[in-house]
DRENTORKOL-3810 file (N, C-alpha, C; in nm, 4 decimals):
REM DRENTORKOL-3810
@n.u->-6.3291; n.v->-4.1297; n.w->-2.6362; ca.u->-6.2449; ca.v->-3.9945; ca.w->-2.5084; c.u->-6.3779; c.v->-3.9358; c.w->-2.4773
@n.u->-6.3551; n.v->-3.8753; n.w->-2.3403; ca.u->-6.4363; ca.v->-3.7405; ca.w->-2.3269; c.u->-6.3749; c.v->-3.6406; c.w->-2.3488
@n.u->-6.4316; n.v->-3.5659; n.w->-2.4692; ca.u->-6.3444; ca.v->-3.3910; ca.w->-2.5001; c.u->-6.3061; c.v->-3.3075; c.w->-2.3697
@n.u->-6.4323; n.v->-3.3027; n.w->-2.2882; ca.u->-6.4197; ca.v->-3.2232; ca.w->-2.1780; c.u->-6.3387; c.v->-3.2345; c.w->-2.0583
@n.u->-6.3264; n.v->-3.3733; n.w->-2.0233; ca.u->-6.2405; ca.v->-3.4377; ca.w->-1.9468; c.u->-6.0389; c.v->-3.3978; c.w->-2.0284
@n.u->-6.0690; n.v->-3.4069; n.w->-2.1378; ca.u->-5.9270; ca.v->-3.3954; ca.w->-2.2043; c.u->-5.8820; c.v->-3.2668; c.w->-2.1921
@n.u->-5.9876; n.v->-3.1474; n.w->-2.2104; ca.u->-5.9863; ca.v->-2.9657; ca.w->-2.1820; c.u->-5.9472; c.v->-2.9552; c.w->-2.0344
@n.u->-6.0315; n.v->-3.0220; n.w->-1.9353; ca.u->-5.9659; ca.v->-2.9822; ca.w->-1.7705; c.u->-5.8774; c.v->-3.0574; c.w->-1.7456
@n.u->-5.7947; n.v->-3.1275; n.w->-1.7671; ca.u->-5.6071; ca.v->-3.1694; ca.w->-1.7907; c.u->-5.5918; c.v->-3.1329; c.w->-1.8542
@n.u->-5.4506; n.v->-3.1102; n.w->-1.8708; ca.u->-5.3608; ca.v->-3.1178; ca.w->-1.9946; c.u->-5.2780; c.v->-3.2812; c.w->-1.9746
@n.u->-5.2181; n.v->-3.2906; n.w->-2.1079; ca.u->-5.1591; ca.v->-3.4078; ca.w->-2.1204; c.u->-5.0429; c.v->-3.4120; c.w->-2.0360
@n.u->-4.9440; n.v->-3.5106; n.w->-1.9994; ca.u->-4.8380; ca.v->-3.5246; ca.w->-1.9584; c.u->-4.7510; c.v->-3.5579; c.w->-2.0617
@n.u->-4.6534; n.v->-3.5263; n.w->-2.0907; ca.u->-4.5440; ca.v->-3.5772; ca.w->-2.1710; c.u->-4.5404; c.v->-3.7086; c.w->-2.2244
@n.u->-4.5564; n.v->-3.7909; n.w->-2.2422; ca.u->-4.5338; ca.v->-3.9735; ca.w->-2.2527; c.u->-4.3987; c.v->-4.0082; c.w->-2.3814
@n.u->-4.3048; n.v->-4.0772; n.w->-2.3046; ca.u->-4.1987; ca.v->-4.1053; ca.w->-2.4019; c.u->-4.2725; c.v->-4.2480; c.w->-2.4415
@n.u->-4.1728; n.v->-4.3259; n.w->-2.5232; ca.u->-4.1994; ca.v->-4.4885; ca.w->-2.5955; c.u->-4.0928; c.v->-4.5492; c.w->-2.6472
@n.u->-4.0558; n.v->-4.6788; n.w->-2.6121; ca.u->-3.9424; ca.v->-4.6721; ca.w->-2.6542; c.u->-3.9669; c.v->-4.7045; c.w->-2.8374
@n.u->-3.9076; n.v->-4.7075; n.w->-2.9347; ca.u->-3.9355; ca.v->-4.7102; ca.w->-3.0820; c.u->-3.9554; c.v->-4.8341; c.w->-3.1221
@n.u->-3.8422; n.v->-4.8966; n.w->-3.0799; ca.u->-3.9135; ca.v->-5.0882; ca.w->-3.0864; c.u->-4.0310; c.v->-5.2187; c.w->-3.0598
@n.u->-4.1083; n.v->-5.0799; n.w->-2.9591; ca.u->-4.2178; ca.v->-5.1032; ca.w->-2.8859; c.u->-4.2778; c.v->-5.0622; c.w->-2.9523
@n.u->-4.2958; n.v->-4.9294; n.w->-3.0734; ca.u->-4.4315; ca.v->-4.8607; ca.w->-3.0997; c.u->-4.5274; c.v->-4.9706; c.w->-3.1518
@n.u->-4.4490; n.v->-5.0473; n.w->-3.2780; ca.u->-4.4968; ca.v->-5.1777; ca.w->-3.3385; c.u->-4.6216; c.v->-5.2404; c.w->-3.2732
@n.u->-4.5472; n.v->-5.2765; n.w->-3.2200; ca.u->-4.6235; ca.v->-5.3582; ca.w->-3.1499; c.u->-4.7353; c.v->-5.3358; c.w->-3.0410
@n.u->-4.7169; n.v->-5.2370; n.w->-2.9939; ca.u->-4.8451; ca.v->-5.1526; ca.w->-2.9326; c.u->-4.9237; c.v->-5.0939; c.w->-2.9946
@n.u->-4.8901; n.v->-5.0583; n.w->-3.0892; ca.u->-5.0038; ca.v->-5.0154; ca.w->-3.2178; c.u->-5.1346; c.v->-5.1503; c.w->-3.2233
@n.u->-5.0389; n.v->-5.2478; n.w->-3.2531; ca.u->-5.1010; ca.v->-5.3828; ca.w->-3.3000; c.u->-5.2099; c.v->-5.4145; c.w->-3.2043
@n.u->-5.1810; n.v->-5.4025; n.w->-3.1021; ca.u->-5.2376; ca.v->-5.5012; ca.w->-2.9660; c.u->-5.3972; c.v->-5.4097; c.w->-2.9973
@n.u->-5.3919; n.v->-5.2453; n.w->-3.0092; ca.u->-5.4801; ca.v->-5.2044; ca.w->-2.9946; c.u->-5.5567; c.v->-5.1973; c.w->-3.0773
@n.u->-5.4918; n.v->-5.1901; n.w->-3.2082; ca.u->-5.5924; ca.v->-5.1944; ca.w->-3.2673; c.u->-5.5982; c.v->-5.4117; c.w->-3.2966
@n.u->-5.5591; n.v->-5.4680; n.w->-3.2443; ca.u->-5.6636; ca.v->-5.6370; ca.w->-3.2109; c.u->-5.7721; c.v->-5.6142; c.w->-3.1141
@n.u->-5.6935; n.v->-5.5506; n.w->-3.0237; ca.u->-5.8528; ca.v->-5.4884; ca.w->-2.9072; c.u->-5.9429; c.v->-5.4311; c.w->-2.9084
@n.u->-5.9738; n.v->-5.3708; n.w->-3.0838; ca.u->-6.0848; ca.v->-5.2741; ca.w->-3.1522; c.u->-6.2309; c.v->-5.3634; c.w->-3.1021
@n.u->-6.2530; n.v->-5.4888; n.w->-3.1114; ca.u->-6.3327; ca.v->-5.5508; ca.w->-3.1172; c.u->-6.4101; c.v->-5.5471; c.w->-3.0050
@n.u->-6.3597; n.v->-5.5706; n.w->-2.8813; ca.u->-6.3531; ca.v->-5.6224; ca.w->-2.7449; c.u->-6.3686; c.v->-5.4252; c.w->-2.7477
@n.u->-6.3084; n.v->-5.3408; n.w->-2.7583; ca.u->-6.2998; ca.v->-5.2015; ca.w->-2.5649; c.u->-6.2626; c.v->-5.1274; c.w->-2.7231
@n.u->-6.3403; n.v->-5.1129; n.w->-2.8006; ca.u->-6.2708; ca.v->-5.0110; ca.w->-2.9604; c.u->-6.2535; c.v->-4.8269; c.w->-2.8049
@n.u->-6.3374; n.v->-4.8177; n.w->-2.7192; ca.u->-6.3070; ca.v->-4.6890; ca.w->-2.6821; c.u->-6.1811; c.v->-4.7037; c.w->-2.5931
@n.u->-6.1443; n.v->-4.7614; n.w->-2.5463; ca.u->-5.9986; ca.v->-4.8472; ca.w->-2.5261; c.u->-5.9419; c.v->-4.8627; c.w->-2.5903
@n.u->-5.8565; n.v->-4.8730; n.w->-2.7096; ca.u->-5.8286; ca.v->-4.8926; ca.w->-2.8022; c.u->-5.7929; c.v->-4.7705; c.w->-2.8850
@n.u->-5.9531; n.v->-4.6946; n.w->-2.9221; ca.u->-5.9179; ca.v->-4.5512; ca.w->-3.0091; c.u->-5.7698; c.v->-4.4430; c.w->-2.8324
@n.u->-5.8515; n.v->-4.4415; n.w->-2.7889; ca.u->-5.7436; ca.v->-4.3707; ca.w->-2.6617; c.u->-5.5978; c.v->-4.4434; c.w->-2.6135
@n.u->-5.6098; n.v->-4.5557; n.w->-2.6522; ca.u->-5.4235; ca.v->-4.5734; ca.w->-2.6144; c.u->-5.3991; c.v->-4.5530; c.w->-2.7717
@n.u->-5.4444; n.v->-4.5529; n.w->-2.8346; ca.u->-5.2844; ca.v->-4.5358; ca.w->-2.9804; c.u->-5.3243; c.v->-4.3638; c.w->-2.9769
@n.u->-5.4427; n.v->-4.2858; n.w->-2.9503; ca.u->-5.4103; ca.v->-4.1652; ca.w->-2.9342; c.u->-5.2816; c.v->-4.1046; c.w->-2.8412
@n.u->-5.2698; n.v->-4.1895; n.w->-2.7430; ca.u->-5.1919; ca.v->-4.1904; ca.w->-2.6076; c.u->-5.0639; c.v->-4.1981; c.w->-2.7579
@n.u->-5.0551; n.v->-4.3503; n.w->-2.7823; ca.u->-4.9318; ca.v->-4.3827; ca.w->-2.8224; c.u->-4.8558; c.v->-4.3044; c.w->-2.9764
@n.u->-4.9641; n.v->-4.2424; n.w->-3.0203; ca.u->-4.9059; ca.v->-4.1368; ca.w->-3.1192; c.u->-4.8495; c.v->-3.9816; c.w->-3.0591
@n.u->-4.8918; n.v->-3.9743; n.w->-2.9698; ca.u->-4.8355; ca.v->-3.8101; ca.w->-2.9306; c.u->-4.7759; c.v->-3.8686; c.w->-2.8707
@n.u->-4.6751; n.v->-3.9732; n.w->-2.8071; ca.u->-4.5768; ca.v->-4.0181; ca.w->-2.7818; c.u->-4.4495; c.v->-3.9782; c.w->-2.7944
@n.u->-4.3447; n.v->-3.9348; n.w->-2.7284; ca.u->-4.1999; ca.v->-3.9208; ca.w->-2.7713; c.u->-4.1167; c.v->-4.0406; c.w->-2.7416
@n.u->-4.1355; n.v->-4.0895; n.w->-2.8747; ca.u->-4.0318; ca.v->-4.2255; ca.w->-2.9217; c.u->-3.8958; c.v->-4.2192; c.w->-2.9182
@n.u->-3.8571; n.v->-4.2682; n.w->-2.8569; ca.u->-3.6796; ca.v->-4.2888; ca.w->-2.8489; c.u->-3.6195; c.v->-4.4623; c.w->-2.8439
@n.u->-3.5036; n.v->-4.4321; n.w->-2.8983; ca.u->-3.4671; ca.v->-4.5412; ca.w->-2.9100; c.u->-3.3736; c.v->-4.6044; c.w->-2.7904
@n.u->-3.4006; n.v->-4.7061; n.w->-2.8021; ca.u->-3.3146; ca.v->-4.7751; ca.w->-2.6443; c.u->-3.2619; c.v->-4.7253; c.w->-2.5864
@n.u->-3.1288; n.v->-4.6664; n.w->-2.5972; ca.u->-3.0053; ca.v->-4.6325; ca.w->-2.5145; c.u->-3.0435; c.v->-4.4896; c.w->-2.4862
@n.u->-3.1821; n.v->-4.4491; n.w->-2.5017; ca.u->-3.2523; ca.v->-4.3129; ca.w->-2.4740; c.u->-3.3458; c.v->-4.2699; c.w->-2.3447
@n.u->-3.4180; n.v->-4.4390; n.w->-2.3769; ca.u->-3.4591; ca.v->-4.4382; ca.w->-2.2781; c.u->-3.4150; c.v->-4.3927; c.w->-2.1183
@n.u->-3.5644; n.v->-4.3405; n.w->-2.0787; ca.u->-3.4898; ca.v->-4.2895; ca.w->-1.9063; c.u->-3.5764; c.v->-4.3883; c.w->-1.8363
@n.u->-3.4841; n.v->-4.4310; n.w->-1.7104; ca.u->-3.4684; ca.v->-4.5278; ca.w->-1.6434; c.u->-3.6046; c.v->-4.5175; c.w->-1.5139
@n.u->-3.6991; n.v->-4.3968; n.w->-1.5724; ca.u->-3.7802; ca.v->-4.4451; ca.w->-1.4839; c.u->-3.9193; c.v->-4.3854; c.w->-1.5778
@n.u->-3.8916; n.v->-4.4554; n.w->-1.7260; ca.u->-3.9810; ca.v->-4.4174; ca.w->-1.7826; c.u->-4.1186; c.v->-4.5631; c.w->-1.7275
@n.u->-4.2647; n.v->-4.5419; n.w->-1.7400; ca.u->-4.3532; ca.v->-4.6761; ca.w->-1.7940; c.u->-4.3117; c.v->-4.7189; c.w->-1.9138
@n.u->-4.2945; n.v->-4.8669; n.w->-1.8669; ca.u->-4.2992; ca.v->-4.9478; ca.w->-2.0336; c.u->-4.3389; c.v->-5.0845; c.w->-2.0291
@n.u->-4.3347; n.v->-5.1600; n.w->-2.1210; ca.u->-4.4062; ca.v->-5.3114; ca.w->-2.1004; c.u->-4.2743; c.v->-5.3788; c.w->-2.0021
@n.u->-4.3426; n.v->-5.4656; n.w->-1.9074; ca.u->-4.2612; ca.v->-5.4890; ca.w->-1.8284; c.u->-4.2540; c.v->-5.3460; c.w->-1.6683
@n.u->-4.2145; n.v->-5.3083; n.w->-1.6912; ca.u->-4.2330; ca.v->-5.2280; ca.w->-1.5751; c.u->-4.2892; c.v->-5.2609; c.w->-1.4633
@n.u->-4.2383; n.v->-5.2107; n.w->-1.3738; ca.u->-4.2898; ca.v->-5.2611; ca.w->-1.2202; c.u->-4.3541; c.v->-5.0893; c.w->-1.1498
@n.u->-4.4425; n.v->-5.0683; n.w->-1.1192; ca.u->-4.4740; ca.v->-4.9289; ca.w->-1.0989; c.u->-4.5648; c.v->-4.9286; c.w->-1.0242
@n.u->-4.5188; n.v->-4.8343; n.w->-0.8976; ca.u->-4.6399; ca.v->-4.7715; ca.w->-0.8077; c.u->-4.6416; c.v->-4.5815; c.w->-0.8088
@n.u->-4.7806; n.v->-4.6514; n.w->-0.8173; ca.u->-4.8554; ca.v->-4.5686; ca.w->-0.8521; c.u->-4.9877; c.v->-4.4701; c.w->-0.6981
@n.u->-5.0188; n.v->-4.4091; n.w->-0.7253; ca.u->-5.1383; ca.v->-4.3394; ca.w->-0.6086; c.u->-5.2670; c.v->-4.3070; c.w->-0.7744
@n.u->-5.3561; n.v->-4.3631; n.w->-0.7173; ca.u->-5.5321; ca.v->-4.2797; ca.w->-0.7288; c.u->-5.5998; c.v->-4.2566; c.w->-0.6187
@n.u->-5.6169; n.v->-4.1112; n.w->-0.6331; ca.u->-5.6686; ca.v->-4.1247; ca.w->-0.4959; c.u->-5.6252; c.v->-4.1167; c.w->-0.3193
@n.u->-5.6658; n.v->-4.1939; n.w->-0.2888; ca.u->-5.5759; ca.v->-4.2319; ca.w->-0.1204; c.u->-5.5023; c.v->-4.3604; c.w->-0.1011
@n.u->-5.5270; n.v->-4.4801; n.w->-0.2334; ca.u->-5.4823; ca.v->-4.5592; ca.w->-0.2244; c.u->-5.3417; c.v->-4.5857; c.w->-0.3325
@n.u->-5.2813; n.v->-4.6547; n.w->-0.2915; ca.u->-5.1101; ca.v->-4.6830; ca.w->-0.3515; c.u->-5.0784; c.v->-4.8322; c.w->-0.4015
@n.u->-5.0571; n.v->-4.8609; n.w->-0.5901; ca.u->-5.0482; ca.v->-4.9951; ca.w->-0.6083; c.u->-4.9322; c.v->-5.0430; c.w->-0.6531
@n.u->-4.8450; n.v->-5.1011; n.w->-0.6615; ca.u->-4.7402; ca.v->-5.1366; ca.w->-0.7305; c.u->-4.7885; c.v->-5.2917; c.w->-0.8369
@n.u->-4.8223; n.v->-5.2134; n.w->-0.9297; ca.u->-4.8370; ca.v->-5.3397; ca.w->-1.0162; c.u->-4.7204; c.v->-5.3758; c.w->-1.1042
@n.u->-4.7482; n.v->-5.4246; n.w->-1.2197; ca.u->-4.6582; ca.v->-5.4537; ca.w->-1.3290; c.u->-4.7503; c.v->-5.4451; c.w->-1.4163
@n.u->-4.6293; n.v->-5.3505; n.w->-1.5445; ca.u->-4.8245; ca.v->-5.3781; ca.w->-1.6616; c.u->-4.6528; c.v->-5.4793; c.w->-1.7915
@n.u->-4.8024; n.v->-5.5607; n.w->-1.8697; ca.u->-4.7337; ca.v->-5.6886; ca.w->-1.9580; c.u->-4.8675; c.v->-5.6883; c.w->-2.0546
@n.u->-4.8110; n.v->-5.6888; n.w->-2.1378; ca.u->-4.8722; ca.v->-5.7592; ca.w->-2.3117; c.u->-5.0014; c.v->-5.8648; c.w->-2.2310
@n.u->-5.1494; n.v->-5.8329; n.w->-2.3574; ca.u->-5.2263; ca.v->-5.9276; ca.w->-2.2743; c.u->-5.2464; c.v->-6.0286; c.w->-2.2646
@n.u->-5.1131; n.v->-6.1604; n.w->-2.2549; ca.u->-5.1398; ca.v->-6.2395; ca.w->-2.2966; c.u->-5.0388; c.v->-6.2999; c.w->-2.1644
@n.u->-4.9834; n.v->-6.1956; n.w->-2.1292; ca.u->-4.9224; ca.v->-6.2481; ca.w->-2.0022; c.u->-4.9230; c.v->-6.1790; c.w->-1.8805
@n.u->-5.0845; n.v->-6.1260; n.w->-1.8715; ca.u->-5.1334; ca.v->-6.0672; ca.w->-1.7460; c.u->-5.1582; c.v->-6.2146; c.w->-1.6477
@n.u->-5.2220; n.v->-6.0845; n.w->-1.4883; ca.u->-5.2184; ca.v->-6.2164; ca.w->-1.4061; c.u->-5.2387; c.v->-6.1204; c.w->-1.3220
@n.u->-5.3789; n.v->-6.0597; n.w->-1.2553; ca.u->-5.4179; ca.v->-5.9774; ca.w->-1.1858; c.u->-5.3864; c.v->-6.0202; c.w->-0.9993
@n.u->-5.3476; n.v->-6.1709; n.w->-0.9905; ca.u->-5.3412; ca.v->-6.2306; ca.w->-0.8819; c.u->-5.1546; c.v->-6.2240; c.w->-0.8486
@n.u->-5.0530; n.v->-6.1884; n.w->-0.9820; ca.u->-4.9636; ca.v->-6.1369; ca.w->-0.9451; c.u->-4.9476; c.v->-6.0241; c.w->-0.9679
@n.u->-5.0449; n.v->-5.9178; n.w->-0.9642; ca.u->-4.9936; ca.v->-5.8033; ca.w->-1.0174; c.u->-4.9771; c.v->-5.7213; c.w->-1.1324
@n.u->-4.9728; n.v->-5.8267; n.w->-1.2763; ca.u->-4.9184; ca.v->-5.8338; ca.w->-1.3547; c.u->-5.0589; c.v->-5.7709; c.w->-1.4494
@n.u->-5.0398; n.v->-5.6525; n.w->-1.4780; ca.u->-5.1716; ca.v->-5.5538; ca.w->-1.5610; c.u->-5.1256; c.v->-5.5856; c.w->-1.6740
@n.u->-5.1980; n.v->-5.6217; n.w->-1.7759; ca.u->-5.2081; ca.v->-5.5750; ca.w->-1.9433; c.u->-5.1896; c.v->-5.4154; c.w->-1.9406
@n.u->-5.1187; n.v->-5.4190; n.w->-2.0601; ca.u->-5.1504; ca.v->-5.2668; ca.w->-2.1346; c.u->-5.3190; c.v->-5.2081; c.w->-2.2207
@n.u->-5.3568; n.v->-5.3624; n.w->-2.1949; ca.u->-5.4610; ca.v->-5.3363; ca.w->-2.2468; c.u->-5.6261; c.v->-5.2547; c.w->-2.1452
@n.u->-5.6109; n.v->-5.2905; n.w->-2.0500; ca.u->-5.6840; ca.v->-5.2172; ca.w->-1.9515; c.u->-5.6278; c.v->-5.0708; c.w->-1.9158
@n.u->-5.7855; n.v->-5.0111; n.w->-1.8705; ca.u->-5.7582; ca.v->-4.8392; ca.w->-1.8231; c.u->-5.6529; c.v->-4.8506; c.w->-1.7695
@n.u->-5.5765; n.v->-4.8936; n.w->-1.6474; ca.u->-5.4473; ca.v->-4.8529; ca.w->-1.5602; c.u->-5.3629; c.v->-4.8688; c.w->-1.6422
@n.u->-5.3282; n.v->-4.9851; n.w->-1.6858; ca.u->-5.2201; ca.v->-4.9827; ca.w->-1.7846; c.u->-5.1982; c.v->-4.8994; c.w->-1.9018
@n.u->-5.2913; n.v->-4.8720; n.w->-1.9335; ca.u->-5.3238; ca.v->-4.8044; ca.w->-2.1106; c.u->-5.2570; c.v->-4.6608; c.w->-2.0742
@n.u->-5.3250; n.v->-4.6294; n.w->-1.8851; ca.u->-5.2957; ca.v->-4.4641; ca.w->-1.8161; c.u->-5.2029; c.v->-4.4324; c.w->-1.8110
@n.u->-5.0941; n.v->-4.5608; n.w->-1.8336; ca.u->-4.9253; ca.v->-4.5144; ca.w->-1.7196; c.u->-4.8450; c.v->-4.5588; c.w->-1.7669
@n.u->-4.8726; n.v->-4.6030; n.w->-1.9157; ca.u->-4.7581; ca.v->-4.6516; ca.w->-2.0203; c.u->-4.6806; c.v->-4.4449; c.w->-2.1375
@n.u->-4.6264; n.v->-4.4704; n.w->-2.0421; ca.u->-4.5239; ca.v->-4.3832; ca.w->-2.1469; c.u->-4.5250; c.v->-4.2584; c.w->-2.0479
@n.u->-4.5296; n.v->-4.2455; n.w->-1.8847; ca.u->-4.5844; ca.v->-4.1753; ca.w->-1.7921; c.u->-4.4001; c.v->-4.1706; c.w->-1.7380
@n.u->-4.3551; n.v->-4.0374; n.w->-1.6641; ca.u->-4.2451; ca.v->-4.0749; ca.w->-1.5714; c.u->-4.3019; c.v->-4.0700; c.w->-1.4132
@n.u->-4.2153; n.v->-4.0940; n.w->-1.3736; ca.u->-4.1877; ca.v->-4.0824; ca.w->-1.1561; c.u->-4.2605; c.v->-3.9482; c.w->-1.2002
@n.u->-4.3214; n.v->-3.9323; n.w->-1.0910; ca.u->-4.4247; ca.v->-3.7370; ca.w->-1.0862; c.u->-4.4550; c.v->-3.7355; c.w->-1.1961
@n.u->-4.5352; n.v->-3.7890; n.w->-1.2474; ca.u->-4.7110; ca.v->-3.7628; ca.w->-1.3979; c.u->-4.7870; c.v->-3.8169; c.w->-1.3140
@n.u->-4.8417; n.v->-3.7182; n.w->-1.3560; ca.u->-4.9869; ca.v->-3.7684; ca.w->-1.3155; c.u->-5.0640; c.v->-3.8153; c.w->-1.4296
@n.u->-5.1472; n.v->-3.8608; n.w->-1.4581; ca.u->-5.2611; ca.v->-3.8442; ca.w->-1.5479; c.u->-5.4042; c.v->-3.8561; c.w->-1.5332
@n.u->-5.5080; n.v->-3.7938; n.w->-1.6285; ca.u->-5.6727; ca.v->-3.7736; ca.w->-1.6118; c.u->-5.6532; c.v->-3.9333; c.w->-1.7025
@n.u->-5.7453; n.v->-3.9987; n.w->-1.6590; ca.u->-5.8517; ca.v->-4.0755; ca.w->-1.7451; c.u->-5.9893; c.v->-4.1465; c.w->-1.7176
@n.u->-5.9988; n.v->-4.1379; n.w->-1.8323; ca.u->-6.1795; ca.v->-4.2026; ca.w->-1.8704; c.u->-6.2397; c.v->-4.3647; c.w->-1.7759
@n.u->-6.2692; n.v->-4.3872; n.w->-1.6935; ca.u->-6.2612; ca.v->-4.5237; ca.w->-1.6440; c.u->-6.3486; c.v->-4.5862; c.w->-1.7209
@n.u->-6.4232; n.v->-4.6961; n.w->-1.6984; ca.u->-6.5215; ca.v->-4.7934; ca.w->-1.7909; c.u->-6.6354; c.v->-4.7750; c.w->-1.6890
@n.u->-6.6766; n.v->-4.7628; n.w->-1.5310; ca.u->-6.6984; ca.v->-4.7225; ca.w->-1.4041; c.u->-6.7565; c.v->-4.5219; c.w->-1.4393
@n.u->-6.7590; n.v->-4.4995; n.w->-1.5672; ca.u->-6.7825; ca.v->-4.3045; ca.w->-1.5833; c.u->-6.7170; c.v->-4.2608; c.w->-1.5221
@n.u->-6.6410; n.v->-4.2794; n.w->-1.3707; ca.u->-6.5274; ca.v->-4.1690; ca.w->-1.2990; c.u->-6.4546; c.v->-4.1737; c.w->-1.4124
@n.u->-6.3783; n.v->-4.0159; n.w->-1.3714; ca.u->-6.2323; ca.v->-3.9789; ca.w->-1.3922; c.u->-6.0469; c.v->-4.0059; c.w->-1.2873
@n.u->-6.0369; n.v->-4.1344; n.w->-1.3024; ca.u->-5.9484; ca.v->-4.1408; ca.w->-1.2324; c.u->-5.8000; c.v->-4.0267; c.w->-1.2680
@n.u->-5.7437; n.v->-3.9314; n.w->-1.1788; ca.u->-5.6375; ca.v->-3.9030; ca.w->-1.1338; c.u->-5.5325; c.v->-3.9670; c.w->-1.1447
@n.u->-5.4401; n.v->-4.0873; n.w->-1.2186; ca.u->-5.3104; ca.v->-4.1495; ca.w->-1.1610; c.u->-5.1473; c.v->-4.0749; c.w->-1.1322
@n.u->-5.1125; n.v->-4.0797; n.w->-1.0367; ca.u->-4.9324; ca.v->-4.0818; ca.w->-1.0626; c.u->-4.9114; c.v->-4.1491; c.w->-0.9824
@n.u->-4.8070; n.v->-4.1886; n.w->-1.1192; ca.u->-4.5986; ca.v->-4.2458; ca.w->-1.1070; c.u->-4.5440; c.v->-4.2027; c.w->-0.9923
@n.u->-4.5713; n.v->-4.2853; n.w->-0.8853; ca.u->-4.4206; ca.v->-4.2895; ca.w->-0.8039; c.u->-4.3417; c.v->-4.3199; c.w->-0.7458
@n.u->-4.3224; n.v->-4.4678; n.w->-0.8428; ca.u->-4.1300; ca.v->-4.4882; ca.w->-0.9173; c.u->-4.2088; c.v->-4.5995; c.w->-1.0041
@n.u->-4.0828; n.v->-4.5949; n.w->-1.0755; ca.u->-4.0660; ca.v->-4.6987; ca.w->-1.1579; c.u->-3.9297; c.v->-4.8510; c.w->-1.1635
@n.u->-3.9357; n.v->-4.9046; n.w->-1.1575; ca.u->-3.8635; ca.v->-5.0159; ca.w->-1.1682; c.u->-3.8771; c.v->-5.1713; c.w->-1.3172
@n.u->-3.7632; n.v->-5.1352; n.w->-1.3767; ca.u->-3.7663; ca.v->-5.1712; ca.w->-1.5313; c.u->-3.7174; c.v->-5.3212; c.w->-1.5082
@n.u->-3.7375; n.v->-5.4217; n.w->-1.5689; ca.u->-3.7413; ca.v->-5.5794; ca.w->-1.6133; c.u->-3.5751; c.v->-5.5918; c.w->-1.4958
@n.u->-3.4969; n.v->-5.5358; n.w->-1.5724; ca.u->-3.3988; ca.v->-5.5583; ca.w->-1.5314; c.u->-3.3628; c.v->-5.5328; c.w->-1.3805
@n.u->-3.3894; n.v->-5.4183; n.w->-1.3379; ca.u->-3.3699; ca.v->-5.3992; ca.w->-1.2249; c.u->-3.5131; c.v->-5.4505; c.w->-1.0816
@n.u->-3.5914; n.v->-5.5003; n.w->-1.1887; ca.u->-3.6840; ca.v->-5.5593; ca.w->-1.0392; c.u->-3.6176; c.v->-5.6491; c.w->-0.9718
@n.u->-3.6988; n.v->-5.7711; n.w->-0.8341; ca.u->-3.6294; ca.v->-5.8133; ca.w->-0.7387; c.u->-3.7052; c.v->-5.9579; c.w->-0.8408
@n.u->-3.6513; n.v->-6.0443; n.w->-0.8766; ca.u->-3.7383; ca.v->-6.1917; ca.w->-0.8724; c.u->-3.8037; c.v->-6.2354; c.w->-0.8249
@n.u->-3.9391; n.v->-6.3068; n.w->-0.8979; ca.u->-4.0098; ca.v->-6.3597; ca.w->-0.8568; c.u->-4.0104; c.v->-6.5217; c.w->-0.8068
END
């Protein structure tokens, strides 16, 4: 993680469901061999998150399974955040172990986060809308 970038942009508050915590840590640990910087950043984000029980999760939090619409500069995209084994870029299903998936995890509508991307640029992602699996349309 770029320390200078972290100082320039305040980190938004993150919320993660406590039942997901162990799974996310395990996914990040497994990813260390292939993508150590991303895995370490994801672990830092998970550790600083506010853990909530299932009944305490706000509906607009990005979590595994969420469909999220976000903006980066002048481009708006809608993706579903999924576990690595469920990723399918053609269907808009991106892994939580990608830079965008990891950056969006735990954010709520209206929040922005600055994230170091593999191409050495800093992306600012803003969450515009979140739909949970239970209220997402069937595909």
